[in-house]
C-alpha positions in Angstrom: -53.8 29.0 85.0 -55.2 27.4 81.8 -55.6 23.8 81.0 -53.5 21.9 78.4 -56.6 21.7 76.2 -57.1 25.4 76.4 -53.4 26.0 75.4 -53.9 23.5 72.6 -56.9 25.4 71.3 -55.1 28.8 71.6 -52.1 27.6 69.6 -54.2 26.0 66.9 -56.2 29.2 66.5 -53.3 31.7 66.8 -50.4 30.0 65.0 -51.5 30.5 61.4 -51.8 34.2 61.9 -48.6 34.4 63.9 -46.4 32.7 61.3 -47.8 35.1 58.7 -47.1 38.0 61.0 -43.5 36.9 61.5 -42.9 35.6 58.0 -42.2 32.1 59.2 -43.0 29.7 56.3 -44.0 26.7 58.6 -43.9 25.7 62.2 -44.7 22.6 64.2 -45.1 22.4 68.0 -45.8 20.1 70.9 -46.5 20.6 74.6 -46.4 18.1 77.4 -48.0 18.7 80.9 -48.7 16.1 83.5 -47.6 13.4 81.1 -50.1 14.3 78.4 -48.9 15.6 75.0 -50.6 17.7 72.4 -49.2 18.9 69.1 -49.9 20.6 65.8 -48.5 22.6 62.9 -49.2 25.4 60.5 -47.8 26.7 57.2 -45.7 24.9 54.6 -42.6 22.9 54.7 -41.2 24.5 51.6 -42.2 27.6 49.6 -41.0 25.7 46.5 -43.4 22.8 46.9 -46.2 24.2 49.0 -46.4 21.0 51.0 -48.3 21.6 54.3 -46.5 21.2 57.6 -48.1 18.6 59.9 -47.5 17.5 63.5 -45.5 14.5 62.1 -43.2 16.7 59.9 -39.5 16.5 60.9 -37.5 19.7 61.3 -33.8 20.0 62.1 -33.3 20.6 65.8 -29.8 22.2 65.5 -27.9 22.7 68.6 -30.6 21.1 70.8 -28.7 18.0 69.6 -26.0 19.0 72.3 -28.5 17.8 74.9 -28.7 14.4 73.2 -24.8 14.3 73.0 -24.7 15.3 76.7 -27.1 12.5 77.5 -25.1 9.9 75.7 -22.0 11.0 77.7 -23.9 10.9 81.0 -25.1 7.4 80.2 -21.4 6.5 80.1 -20.9 8.3 83.4 -23.8 6.3 84.9 -22.1 3.1 83.7 -18.8 4.0 85.3 -17.0 4.2 81.9 -16.4 8.0 82.1 -15.4 10.2 85.0 -16.4 13.9 84.4 -13.3 15.5 86.0 -10.8 13.3 84.1 -9.0 14.9 81.3 -10.4 14.3 77.9 -7.2 12.6 76.9 -8.0 9.8 79.3 -10.4 8.6 76.7 -9.1 10.3 73.6 -5.3 10.4 73.7 -5.3 11.9 70.2 -7.1 15.1 71.3 -4.9 18.1 70.3 -5.4 21.8 70.1 -3.0 24.7 69.7 -2.2 25.0 73.4 -0.6 21.7 74.4 -0.9 22.3 78.2 -4.6 23.1 77.8 -5.2 20.0 75.7 -3.8 17.9 78.5 -5.8 19.6 81.2 -9.3 20.0 79.6 -11.8 17.7 81.2 -15.0 16.1 80.0 -16.8 18.3 82.6 -15.5 21.5 81.0 -16.6 20.4 77.5 -20.1 19.7 78.8 -20.5 23.1 80.4 -18.7 25.1 77.7 -15.7 26.2 79.8 -13.0 24.4 78.0 -11.8 27.7 76.6 -10.6 26.9 73.1 -12.2 28.4 69.9 -15.4 26.5 69.3 -16.9 27.6 65.9 -14.9 25.1 63.7 -17.2 23.8 61.0 -14.7 22.0 58.8 -16.3 19.4 56.5 -14.4 16.1 56.8 -16.7 14.2 54.4 -19.8 12.1 54.7 -18.3 8.8 55.7 -18.8 7.1 59.1 -15.2 8.3 60.0 -16.1 12.0 59.7 -16.3 12.7 63.5 -13.0 10.8 64.0 -11.4 12.9 61.2 -12.7 16.1 62.7 -10.4 15.7 65.7 -7.5 16.0 63.3 -8.5 19.6 62.2 -8.3 20.9 65.8 -4.5 20.7 66.3 -4.0 24.5 65.6 -7.2 25.8 67.2 -6.3 28.6 69.7 -6.9 28.6 73.4 -8.9 31.8 74.3 -8.5 31.5 78.1 -7.5 29.0 80.7 -9.7 25.9 81.0 -12.6 26.5 83.5 -12.2 30.3 83.6 -15.4 31.3 82.0 -18.3 30.3 79.7 -17.8 30.3 75.9 -20.2 28.3 73.7 -18.3 25.6 72.0 -19.5 23.6 69.1 -16.2 21.9 68.5 -16.1 20.7 72.1 -19.4 18.8 71.5 -18.0 17.1 68.5 -15.1 16.0 70.7 -17.7 14.6 73.1 -19.4 12.8 70.2 -16.1 11.2 69.3 -15.6 10.1 73.0 -19.0 8.4 72.8 -18.1 6.7 69.5 -14.8 5.3 71.0 -16.3 4.0 74.2 -19.3 2.5 72.5 -17.4 1.1 69.5 -19.9 2.5 67.0 -20.7 5.6 65.0 -22.3 8.6 66.7 -25.5 8.1 64.6 -25.8 4.5 65.8 -25.3 5.6 69.4 -28.2 7.9 69.0 -30.4 5.2 67.5 -29.5 2.4 69.9 -29.1 4.4 73.2 -31.8 7.0 72.8 -34.1 6.5 69.8 -34.8 2.9 70.7 -35.3 3.1 74.5 -37.4 6.2 74.1 -39.6 4.6 71.4 -39.1 7.4 68.9 -40.8 6.9 65.5 -40.1 10.2 63.7 -36.4 11.0 64.3 -33.6 11.0 61.8 -29.9 11.0 62.6 -29.0 11.6 59.0 -30.2 13.2 55.8 -30.8 9.8 54.4 -33.3 9.0 57.0 -34.9 12.5 57.2 -35.9 12.2 53.5 -38.1 9.2 54.4 -40.3 11.6 56.4 -42.3 14.7 55.6 -39.2 16.9 56.1 -39.0 20.7 56.4 -36.7 22.8 54.2 -34.9 25.8 55.7 -35.5 29.3 54.3 -33.1 32.2 54.1 -33.2 35.8 53.0 -31.1 36.2 49.7 -30.4 39.7 50.9 -31.5 41.8 54.0 -35.2 42.6 53.8 -35.9 40.3 50.9 -38.6 37.6 51.0 -37.2 34.3 52.2 -36.5 31.5 49.7 -35.7 27.8 50.3 -32.0 27.4 51.3 -29.7 26.0 48.6 -28.7 23.0 50.8 -30.5 21.1 53.5 -27.8 20.4 56.1 -24.4 21.4 57.3 -21.4 19.1 57.5 -21.9 15.7 58.9 -18.7 16.0 60.9 -20.5 18.5 63.2 -23.4 16.1 63.9 -22.7 15.8 67.7 -22.9 19.6 67.9 -26.1 19.9 65.9 -25.6 19.9 62.1 -27.9 17.0 61.2 -30.4 15.6 63.8 -34.1 16.1 62.8 -37.4 15.0 64.3 -41.0 15.9 64.9 -41.8 18.0 68.1 -43.6 15.1 69.8 -40.4 13.0 69.7 -38.3 15.9 70.9 -40.7 16.2 73.9 -40.4 12.4 74.5 -36.8 13.1 75.1 -37.6 16.1 77.3 -40.2 14.1 79.3 -37.5 11.6 80.1 -35.4 14.3 81.6 -38.5 15.7 83.6 -39.2 12.2 84.9 -35.7 11.5 86.4 -34.4 9.5 83.4 -37.4 7.2 82.9 -38.9 6.6 79.5 -42.7 6.3 79.2 -42.5 2.5 79.5 -40.4 2.7 82.7 -37.1 2.1 81.1 -34.3 3.9 83.0 -32.5 5.8 80.2 -30.5 7.8 82.7 -29.7 6.8 86.3 -32.0 8.4 88.9 -30.4 11.8 89.9 -28.5 12.3 86.6 -31.1 14.5 84.9 -31.1 16.8 87.9 -27.3 16.9 87.8 -27.4 17.9 84.2 -29.9 20.6 84.8 -28.2 22.2 87.8 -26.5 25.6 87.6 -22.9 25.2 86.7 -21.5 28.4 85.2 -22.9 32.0 84.8 -23.0 34.0 81.6 -22.8 37.7 81.0 -26.2 39.1 80.4 -26.9 38.3 76.7 -30.7 38.6 76.7 -31.3 35.9 74.1 -29.3 33.2 75.7 -29.7 31.8 79.2 -28.3 33.4 82.4 -26.4 30.2 83.3 -25.6 26.7 82.0 -25.6 23.2 83.3 -24.1 20.0 81.8 -25.5 20.7 78.3 -28.6 22.5 79.5 -29.2 26.3 78.9 -30.8 27.9 82.1 -33.0 30.9 82.5 -32.7 31.7 86.2 -35.8 33.7 87.1 -37.3 34.4 90.6 -40.6 32.7 89.8 -39.0 29.4 88.9 -36.2 28.3 86.6 -36.8 27.6 82.9 -34.3 25.3 81.1 -33.8 24.0 77.7 -31.8 24.7 74.5 -32.2 26.4 71.1 -30.9 25.4 67.7 -30.3 26.8 64.3 -29.1 25.3 61.1 -29.5 26.6 57.5 -32.7 28.4 57.7 -34.2 26.2 60.5 -34.7 27.4 64.1 -35.7 25.2 67.0 -36.7 26.0 70.6 -37.3 23.7 73.6 -38.1 24.8 77.0 -38.8 22.8 80.2 -40.1 23.9 83.6 -39.1 21.0 85.8 -41.1 22.1 88.9 -44.3 22.1 86.8 -43.6 19.0 84.7 -44.1 21.1 81.6 -42.1 21.1 78.4 -42.8 22.8 75.0 -41.1 22.5 71.6 -41.4 24.9 68.6 -39.6 23.9 65.3 -39.6 26.4 62.4 -38.1 26.8 58.9 -37.3 30.5 58.6 -38.4 34.0 59.1 -38.5 35.9 62.5 -38.5 32.7 64.5 -37.3 34.4 67.7 -40.5 36.6 67.9 -42.7 33.6 67.1 -40.9 31.6 69.9 -41.5 34.4 72.4 -45.2 34.7 71.6 -46.0 30.9 71.4 -43.7 29.4 74.1 -44.1 32.5 76.3 -47.9 31.9 76.2 -47.5 28.2 77.0 -45.2 28.8 80.0 -47.3 31.7 81.3 -50.5 29.6 81.1 -49.3 26.3 82.4 -46.7 27.2 85.0 -46.1 29.8 87.8 -43.1 31.2 86.0 -42.6 33.3 82.8 -40.0 33.7 80.1 -37.6 36.6 80.6 -38.5 39.6 78.4 -36.5 40.1 75.2 -34.0 42.9 75.5 -34.6 46.2 73.7 -32.5 49.3 73.2 -33.1 52.3 75.4 -35.5 54.9 74.0 -33.0 57.7 74.6 -29.5 56.1 74.5 -26.6 58.1 75.9 -23.4 58.8 74.0 -20.3 57.4 75.7 -16.6 57.2 75.1 -16.2 53.7 73.6 -12.4 53.5 73.7 -12.5 50.4 76.0 -14.6 48.6 73.3 -13.1 49.8 70.0 -10.9 47.3 68.1 -11.1 44.1 66.2 -12.2 40.8 67.8 -11.4 37.8 65.7 -12.7 34.2 65.6 -12.3 31.5 63.0 -15.6 32.2 61.3 -15.8 36.0 61.7 -14.2 39.3 62.7 -16.2 41.8 64.7 -14.8 45.3 64.2 -16.0 48.0 66.7 -15.5 51.6 65.8 -16.8 55.0 67.1 -17.3 58.0 64.8 -16.9 61.7 65.5 -20.5 62.0 66.8 -19.8 59.2 69.3 -22.0 56.8 67.4 -20.8 53.2 67.9 -20.7 50.7 65.1 -19.9 47.0 64.8 -19.1 45.4 61.5 -19.5 41.7 61.1 -17.1 40.2 58.6 -17.8 36.5 57.8 -14.8 34.2 57.2 -14.2 30.6 56.3 -17.1 28.2 56.1 -19.7 30.8 57.1 -18.6 33.1 54.3 -18.6 30.2 51.8 -22.3 29.6 52.8 -23.2 33.1 51.7 -23.1 35.1 54.9 -22.7 38.8 54.1 -20.8 41.7 55.8 -23.1 43.7 58.1 -22.5 47.1 59.7 -24.8 47.9 62.7 -25.1 50.7 65.0 -25.0 49.9 68.7 -25.8 51.9 71.8 -24.9 51.5 75.5 -26.9 48.8 77.4 -26.1 48.2 81.0 -22.6 47.8 82.4 -20.0 47.0 79.8 -22.5 46.0 77.2 -23.9 47.3 73.9 -27.1 46.5 72.0 -28.0 47.0 68.4 -30.5 49.8 67.6 -32.2 47.6 64.8 -33.5 44.1 65.4 -32.2 41.1 63.5 -34.9 38.5 62.9 -36.7 39.8 66.0 -33.6 40.0 68.2 -31.6 42.8 69.8 -28.7 40.7 70.9 -26.6 42.4 73.6 -22.8 42.3 73.1 -20.9 42.2 76.4 -17.3 43.3 76.8 -15.3 41.4 79.4 -11.8 41.2 80.7 -8.9 43.6 80.2 -6.0 43.4 77.8 -3.7 45.3 80.2 -4.1 48.6 78.4 -7.6 49.5 79.4 -9.4 47.7 76.5 -11.8 44.8 76.7 -10.1 41.5 76.1 -13.2 39.7 74.8 -16.4 40.6 73.1 -18.9 38.1 74.4 -21.9 37.0 72.2 -22.3 33.6 73.8 -18.8 32.9 72.4 -15.9 34.8 74.0 -14.2 36.4 70.9 -10.7 37.5 71.7 -9.3 40.9 70.8 -7.0 40.5 67.9 -3.3 40.7 68.8 -4.0 40.6 72.6 
């Protein structure tokens, strides 16, 4: 294995060429091993300004925020203020979704491990006031239940906003203030921003998007998504070193660098433990814990989380057995391929384990009867329409809806081929990813009930 200094030298030497190769405008990174941290950056924060990215630049961390929200909840569990297997309504009597029985039964535990079962991609903007998270609960009353609570995994942004509101109510302060007082302060963070108003005081990255497929990326028209989704990952920004200060606390059984016990001993391990399995999706983990994404590999488990906002992509991986963590924060381009080259190298060189290989389509795909898969699968933010033509070629059309369509997402028609049992994979990569689409369940007529892409998207009309 290499030393931390050798890894630092490799990244510093290779990153400028890698971001050019993958058309990533700028990236910042940090690695911690045996309690020592190294960091760096390359590229620019915005193509419009040409300002250089530095190790102290802040990037949005997107859904990695969910680990911070989960940590805030588990602090309440440590203090005896929350019991994981109590219904959410024990603490939030106003919690309502379309299925009244499910609303009464869903537990805090099920929100944390994404098994609550209601539709989760609800990005309604409820304003920028301090009551935006509170107001968000009011937009969930008609959200459909996709499956009984606890039945399966389905990634749920809305569920983490509900958890954010739970934290607000039990702490008697805003979610942002809870972050500052219960995590930023005890961890000693200096370059972390809970809001856009704080982020602008730092050297802040701007996300970049492609105005149309294949075009050169340009700065995104807006910096952040709705504040109402803050607990799920719409706002939080920081430098990589501060993100790894948080990761290091989890590696060291809840202790901050100065010895402060941020989480009770044993709680980090409880959060990281395997809770629920996923269909094989290649890009996402193979299982999930209490907030943590897990990659279960024979050589040694890798855990962490990813995040994406408007043109910003964040990756954090931890190997608890080795005491190693790495963060990579980017602002556009083929961030997934960059992640796999940089973070893959770090884990390979500093631990006994490796990142799972990215999935790719078969060289000579077979033609199958796709009757089980054909149909429309509908969610709040998109429809996925699966068709098969006379030559037995399989197509999936993504049709954006709601807030995602309003942000400029375009319809996409992509050819898919068989990939393993009850799964399809796109022939062409999207930003370096061939994302498998799994088909699970049965509608009673021989058709798949869900198209699973991390979210279980239910067949329309079933």
